[in-house]
PLY file of the C-alpha trace (Angstrom):
ply
format ascii 1.0
element vertex 97
property float x
property float y
property float z
element edge 96
property int vertex1
property int vertex2
end_header
-103.69 36.86 -52.56
-106.72 38.28 -50.95
-105.60 39.15 -47.64
-102.89 41.14 -49.15
-105.58 43.41 -51.21
-107.69 43.45 -48.27
-104.82 44.92 -46.27
-103.79 47.08 -48.68
-107.27 48.70 -49.22
-107.38 49.25 -45.51
-104.16 51.26 -45.63
-105.20 53.04 -48.33
-108.03 54.12 -46.73
-106.40 55.06 -43.51
-107.61 51.78 -41.47
-104.17 50.98 -40.44
-104.98 49.35 -37.43
-106.93 46.54 -39.35
-104.13 46.64 -42.17
-101.70 45.93 -39.35
-103.69 43.19 -37.94
-103.74 41.25 -41.50
-99.92 41.90 -41.93
-99.60 40.47 -38.38
-101.64 37.13 -39.50
-99.43 37.17 -42.73
-96.34 37.22 -40.99
-97.39 34.81 -38.45
-98.40 32.29 -40.83
-95.14 32.76 -42.72
-93.72 30.65 -40.05
-95.33 27.50 -40.87
-96.67 27.87 -44.59
-95.22 29.79 -47.52
-96.71 33.41 -48.04
-95.25 35.31 -50.66
-92.69 37.83 -49.63
-93.80 40.00 -52.63
-97.38 39.91 -50.94
-95.97 40.70 -47.41
-93.96 43.86 -49.08
-96.97 45.12 -50.68
-98.56 45.48 -47.45
-95.56 47.07 -45.83
-95.47 49.72 -48.65
-99.11 50.70 -48.21
-98.12 51.04 -44.55
-95.23 53.15 -45.17
-93.00 50.50 -43.92
-90.69 51.41 -46.88
-87.67 49.75 -45.80
-89.07 46.57 -44.47
-90.98 46.29 -48.08
-87.89 46.55 -50.07
-86.49 43.74 -47.80
-89.41 41.60 -48.83
-89.21 42.68 -52.44
-85.60 41.78 -52.70
-86.43 38.63 -50.86
-88.90 37.93 -53.58
-86.28 38.23 -56.06
-84.27 36.16 -54.55
-86.49 33.46 -53.93
-87.88 33.75 -57.46
-91.46 34.38 -55.98
-93.72 34.56 -59.32
-95.41 37.47 -58.30
-92.19 39.71 -58.63
-92.69 39.75 -62.33
-95.59 42.18 -61.91
-93.33 44.76 -60.08
-93.36 47.25 -62.79
-96.99 47.16 -63.37
-98.53 46.71 -59.83
-100.02 49.85 -58.89
-100.30 48.71 -55.04
-96.32 49.75 -55.13
-96.59 53.11 -56.67
-95.31 54.54 -53.33
-92.04 52.91 -53.98
-91.55 53.84 -57.66
-89.45 57.04 -56.82
-87.15 55.25 -54.66
-83.72 54.13 -56.39
-83.94 50.63 -54.69
-87.18 49.92 -57.08
-85.24 51.12 -60.08
-82.55 48.79 -59.15
-84.92 46.07 -58.62
-86.35 46.65 -62.13
-83.11 46.65 -63.94
-82.03 43.17 -62.12
-85.22 41.76 -63.44
-84.93 43.38 -67.05
-88.33 44.73 -66.70
-89.19 47.91 -68.58
-89.92 51.02 -66.30
0 1
1 2
2 3
3 4
4 5
5 6
6 7
7 8
8 9
9 10
10 11
11 12
12 13
13 14
14 15
15 16
16 17
17 18
18 19
19 20
20 21
21 22
22 23
23 24
24 25
25 26
26 27
27 28
28 29
29 30
30 31
31 32
32 33
33 34
34 35
35 36
36 37
37 38
38 39
39 40
40 41
41 42
42 43
43 44
44 45
45 46
46 47
47 48
48 49
49 50
50 51
51 52
52 53
53 54
54 55
55 56
56 57
57 58
58 59
59 60
60 61
61 62
62 63
63 64
64 65
65 66
66 67
67 68
68 69
69 70
70 71
71 72
72 73
73 74
74 75
75 76
76 77
77 78
78 79
79 80
80 81
81 82
82 83
83 84
84 85
85 86
86 87
87 88
88 89
89 90
90 91
91 92
92 93
93 94
94 95
95 96
């Protein structure tokens, strides 16, 4: 998703206001159309909203969001890898660490 990647990039370079604006748009759009909870979680992780990121990654797992299969490889989630919740997600997906 292009907006997810743009928001992640803004957060990575310290443009948190721009990243938050895109996240707000994604959350607003999610009220009327499908927006991947995985994508929302990626942006939240980049913004340091770790608990919210894990809530959306859990939702992605529950909803069988196809993007969750990238969990073990996605560099956009590197900030979460040391958290035990990340390892738990990998185990439940049966993905390699």
